[in-house]
C-alpha positions in Angstrom: 11.7 -75.0 -6.6 11.7 -75.6 -2.9 10.3 -73.0 -0.6 13.6 -73.1 1.2 15.3 -71.7 -1.9 15.2 -68.1 -2.8 13.0 -67.1 -5.7 15.3 -66.6 -8.7 13.7 -63.2 -9.5 14.6 -61.7 -6.1 18.2 -61.0 -7.1 17.4 -59.8 -10.7 16.9 -56.2 -11.5 13.9 -56.7 -13.7 12.0 -53.7 -14.7 9.2 -53.0 -17.1 9.6 -50.7 -20.1 6.5 -48.6 -19.2 5.1 -49.8 -15.9 2.6 -47.0 -15.6 0.7 -48.5 -18.6 0.7 -52.1 -17.3 -2.6 -53.6 -16.2 -2.6 -56.5 -13.8 -5.6 -58.5 -12.5 -5.2 -60.4 -9.2 -7.7 -63.1 -8.6 -7.7 -64.2 -4.9 -9.5 -67.0 -3.2 -11.4 -66.3 0.0 -10.8 -69.9 1.3 -8.1 -69.8 3.9 -8.3 -66.0 3.8 -5.9 -65.5 6.7 -3.3 -66.8 4.2 -4.6 -65.4 0.9 -5.1 -61.9 2.4 -1.4 -61.9 3.2 -0.5 -63.2 -0.2 -2.6 -60.4 -1.8 -1.1 -57.7 0.3 2.5 -58.7 -0.6 1.5 -59.1 -4.3 0.0 -55.7 -4.6 2.9 -54.0 -2.7 5.4 -55.7 -5.1 3.4 -54.6 -8.2 3.3 -51.0 -6.8 7.0 -51.0 -6.0 7.6 -52.0 -9.7 5.8 -48.8 -10.8 2.4 -50.3 -11.7 -0.3 -47.8 -10.8 -2.8 -48.7 -8.1 -5.7 -48.0 -10.5 -4.2 -50.5 -13.0 -4.3 -53.3 -10.4 -7.7 -55.0 -10.5 -8.5 -57.4 -7.6 -11.3 -59.9 -7.8 -12.3 -62.4 -5.1 -13.6 -65.9 -5.6 -14.9 -68.4 -3.1 -12.1 -71.0 -3.4 -9.1 -72.0 -5.5 -11.2 -74.1 -7.9 -12.8 -70.9 -9.1 -9.6 -69.1 -9.9 -9.2 -70.2 -13.5 -12.7 -69.3 -14.6 -12.5 -65.9 -12.8 -9.2 -65.3 -14.5 -10.7 -66.1 -17.9 -13.6 -63.7 -17.2 -11.1 -61.1 -16.2 -9.1 -61.5 -19.4 -12.3 -61.0 -21.3 -13.5 -57.9 -19.4 -10.4 -56.2 -17.8 -8.0 -57.0 -20.7 -5.0 -57.1 -18.4 -1.5 -57.7 -19.5 -1.1 -60.5 -16.9 -3.3 -62.3 -14.3 -2.1 -63.5 -10.9 -4.1 -66.2 -9.2 -3.6 -66.5 -5.4 -5.0 -69.2 -3.3 -4.2 -71.8 -0.6 -5.3 -75.5 -0.6 -4.2 -77.2 2.6 -4.0 -81.0 2.8 -7.0 -82.5 4.6 -8.2 -85.9 5.8 -9.5 -86.8 2.3 -8.1 -86.6 -1.3 -10.1 -83.4 -1.9 -7.0 -81.2 -1.8 -5.3 -83.3 -4.6 -8.3 -82.9 -7.0 -8.6 -79.2 -6.3 -4.9 -78.5 -6.6 -4.5 -80.4 -9.8 -7.6 -79.0 -11.5 -6.6 -75.4 -10.4 -3.0 -75.8 -11.7 -4.2 -77.3 -15.0 -6.8 -74.6 -15.5 -4.5 -71.8 -14.9 -1.8 -73.2 -17.1 -4.2 -73.9 -20.0 -5.7 -70.4 -19.7 -2.3 -68.8 -20.0 -1.6 -70.7 -23.2 -5.0 -70.0 -24.6 -4.9 -66.3 -23.8 -1.2 -65.9 -24.7 -0.7 -63.9 -21.5 1.0 -64.6 -18.3 -1.4 -66.3 -15.9 0.5 -66.9 -12.7 0.0 -69.8 -10.4 0.3 -68.3 -6.9 -1.5 -71.1 -5.1 0.0 -72.6 -2.0 -0.4 -76.4 -1.5 1.0 -77.0 2.0 0.3 -79.9 4.3 -0.5 -77.8 7.3 -1.6 -74.3 8.3 1.8 -73.8 9.8 3.5 -74.4 6.5 1.0 -72.0 4.8 1.9 -69.3 7.3 5.6 -69.9 6.7 5.0 -69.1 3.0 2.6 -66.1 3.5 5.1 -63.8 5.3 6.9 -66.3 7.5 10.3 -67.8 7.4 10.0 -68.7 3.7 9.0 -65.3 2.6 5.7 -64.5 0.9 4.7 -66.3 -2.2 2.3 -63.4 -3.1 5.4 -61.3 -3.6 7.0 -64.1 -5.7 3.9 -64.4 -7.9 4.0 -60.6 -8.6 7.7 -60.9 -9.4 7.0 -63.7 -11.8 4.3 -61.7 -13.6 6.8 -58.8 -14.0 9.5 -61.1 -15.2 7.2 -62.7 -17.8 5.9 -59.3 -19.0 9.5 -58.1 -19.4 10.4 -61.3 -21.3 7.4 -60.8 -23.6 8.4 -57.2 -24.3 12.1 -58.2 -24.9 10.9 -60.8 -27.5 9.0 -57.9 -29.3 5.6 -59.5 -28.7 2.7 -57.1 -28.9 -0.3 -57.1 -26.6 -2.6 -59.8 -28.1 -5.1 -62.4 -27.3 -6.0 -65.8 -28.7 -9.7 -66.8 -28.5 -10.9 -64.2 -26.1 -11.3 -61.1 -28.3 -9.1 -58.0 -27.7 
């Protein structure tokens, strides 16, 4: 979906059955921290607004976007969250480095969600410029950290509506 379009969850009244018992881990990259700190702030505010207790939101920092998937895996093993939100920002540079990092990060996060049978949300910006990143971290296109939190809430609500119990595949409880 284009950043120009509104996130589809914004207009939906999605609520969790028992938000006070929901545990969310947010993994955030320190690279481009001016952007990622803004994403994190909006993400945590959105989760709290949904009724998720502050003490049930675990935040872990990693050096860069490439490390998000492994940290998310470790978090699933140790924190046992209901969902993990990965936040980062990879800005296009003079080389192809951003392409490799973005593709590996997206693939790792997607695979982890499938393996863990839990929502692992891709909240990684891949803009061409710092200006585009700022527009998506609280600027004219909103804040993608908020959208990542809304996506996690929507996926947990879907899982609950399907009658799926809290479970894990390949990572223990």
